[in-house]
N, C-alpha and C positions, 0 to 999 in steps of 0.2 A: 504494500500500500504506500502511496506517495503522500507527501505533506503539502502538495500544491493543490490549488483549487481551479477547476476549469472556469472559464468566464461565462458559465451558463446560468448563474444565479440571477433571477429577475431583478431589474433595477429597483422596483418597489420594495423587494425584500432587503436589498442592500440598505435602502434608506430607512426602513422600519427597524432593522437590526441596529443601525448606528444610533437612531433616535432613542430606542429603548436603552441602549448601553449608556448613552449620555444622561438620560433621565435617572437611571440607577446610580450613576456616578455622582450626579448633583444631589441626589437623595441621601448619599452617605457623607456629605460634607460635614455633617454635624458630629461625626465620629471623632472621638478624642485623638485616636491614632492618626487620622487624616489631618486634623488641625495641627498636630505637632509637626508634620511634614510641611504643611503650608507655611507655618511661622518660620521654620528653619530655612526653607528654600527661598522664601521671599526676602528674609533678612540677608542671606548670603548674596543673592542676586543684586539687591539694591546696594549693599555694601561694596560689591565689585564695581558697580557703576559710579558710586561716589568716589571710590579710590581712583578709578579711571579718570573721572572729571578733574580731580585734584592734580593728577599727573599731567593731564592734557593742558590745564591752565598754566602749570609751571612750564611745560614745554613751549607753549605758544608765547608766553611772556619772555622766555629766554630767546626764542627765535626773533621776536620783534626787537628786543634789545640788540641783537647781533646784526639783523638785516635791515630793519626799518627805522631804527632810532634816529638817524639823521634826517629823515623826511617827516617825522611826526613831532608836533609840539611836546614839550616836556610833560604837560598835564594830560596829554591824550594817550600816552603809551599804555597806561594801566587800563583805561576804558576800552581801548582797541583790543588788548589782550583778553579782557573779560568777554566782550561781545563775540570775538572770533572763537574763543574756547566754548562758549555756550552754544553757538551755531554748530560747531563740529561735534560737540557732545550730543546734541539733539539728533543730528544725522546718524551718529554712531549708535545711539540708543535705538533708533528706528530700525537700523540695519542689523544690529548685533543682539538685540534683546532675545530673540528666539534662540540664537546659538547659545548664549550664556545661560538662559533659563533652563534649556534642555540639558546642558552639561551639568548644571547644579542638580537638577532633578535626578540625573543618573545615580548620584550618590545615595539618594533616599528612595529610589524607585522600589526597591525590595520591600520597604515598609508599607508603601501604598498598596502594592500588589498583595502582600500578605494580609493586610487589613480587609481588602475586598474579598479575597479567597476565604478568609476565616468566617466572614459573614454570609457569603453567598455560595461558596463551593468548599465546604469543610473537607470533603474527601480529597479534592485536589490539593488543598492546603497541607494535608497530612503527607502527601507524596512529594511535595515540592522540595527542592534543594536550594536553600538560600545561597545567594552569591557571596563569595568572600570579597573582602575589601579590595584586594588587588584586581579582581575581575571588574568590580565597580569602577575602579580608576581607569582600567583599560577600556571599558565600555564608554566612559565619559570622554576619553581622549579620541576614540573612534568617532563618537557622536560629533565632537567639535570638528574633526577633520571632514566628515561627510557634509556637515552643515556649511562649512566654509566653501568646500568644493562645489556643492550644488548651487549656492548663492552666487559664487564666482562665475559659474557657467551660465546662470540666468542673467547676469549683469549686462552682457552685450545685447541680449534681446530686449531687456528693459530700456537700454540706452536708445535703441532704434525706435522704440515706441514712446519716448519721452514727450514728443510733441502732442500726444493724445491725452496727456495728463493722467488718465486712469490706467493706461496701458502698463506702465512699470509696476503698479500695485498688483495688477492681475497676474503679471508674469511671476512676481515673487510669491504671490498667493498660491499659484499652481505648483511652483517648485517646492514650496514648503508643505503643501498638502501631501505630495508624494513622500517627502522626507519625514515629516512628523508621523504620518500613518504607519510607516515601518518602525520608526523608533518607539512609538508609544505601545505598539503591540509586542515588539521584541522584549520590552521590559517584563512582561508576564511570561512570554514563551521561553526565555532563557532559564527560568526556574524549573522547567519541565523537559527541556529538549535534550538533555545529555550532551552528546557531541554533535547533534544535528542543528547547530545554531542557525544555519542558512535556510532551514526548512520551515520557516514561519507559515503556519497553516491558515492564517486569516486571509480570506479572499481579497484580491486586489481592490475590488470595488469598495469593500468595507474600509480598507486602510485609507484609500484616497478620500472618501467622504469624511471619515473621522479626522484625518489630517487637515482637510479643508476647513472643517468646523472649528478646530482648535487654532489653526493659523489665522482665521478670521477673528476669533475671539481675542487673539493676542495683539490685534490692532486696536482694541478698545481699551482706553485707560481704565485702570483698576481691575477690569475683568482679565486683563493680560497677566495679572499677578497669580491668579488661581487657575487660569486656563490649562497650564501644563499638568496640574494635579488632576483636574477633571479628565483630561485626556488620558493620563496613565491609568486612572480607574476605569474609564470607558474601554480602553484598550484591553484591560484584563477581562472584562466581560466578553468582548469580541473574541479574544483568544480562547477562553473557556468554551464559548459556543462552537468555535471552529474545531477545537480538540474533541468535543463531544460528538460533533457531526461526523468527523472523519475517523473517530476511534484513535486519535493521536494521543490519548492519555494512557496508552499502553506503555510498557517500558521503552526507553529511548532506542534501544538496539532494534526493536521491532519497527519503530517509526522510521529509522534511517535505512534499514536494509530490506524491509518487507516489500 
């Protein structure tokens, strides 16, 4: 038996499965275990951007001192550095928030998946193999590399469509829908896959719809802070659904070799 899914699942079933998974994920936000992850991941993500902003302001200030000092009035250098640093920080935040948030979430993904499985899938929770810290770190680094690569590949297409105003946003939304869908379902799959890491059983349609929903939510202020958490929980539901449908919750050696 394989761990891939043919593209024959009706679109309405894709949509209903993703909506149901998102609803269950949102319904579990009140769990203490989920909120612990929310607080930790939001705090670390925001702290990373605050630190980045401070370093950015310092760098811009030094660059202005070295390169533009002679062309700016004495009282204008500080203001110019502040304005330029804020603009660059806002652009960086918009471009990099998904990358940073997903990388941070990787460190706590096991806690989210475990909480969802304990509540909704106790049998699967009993069989799961929690990921060691070194594997969490490796997953986080791979996640960063994939996110940077995918967004870098999307950048030329966004540049071509920049005159349309909405075109670049749609390009990045589509790219991150594909990226996030895989990442958010892998978080649950890795606890059950054994050596079959690449055999994620969630149908492509489910992954893209989930990734698109979370990518869109991450464009909304404040909602973007908890969107990755909701996505990881919803991805767990979709993964368990796929494992049940395909019989992929048998031992990993059967999954990868049957």
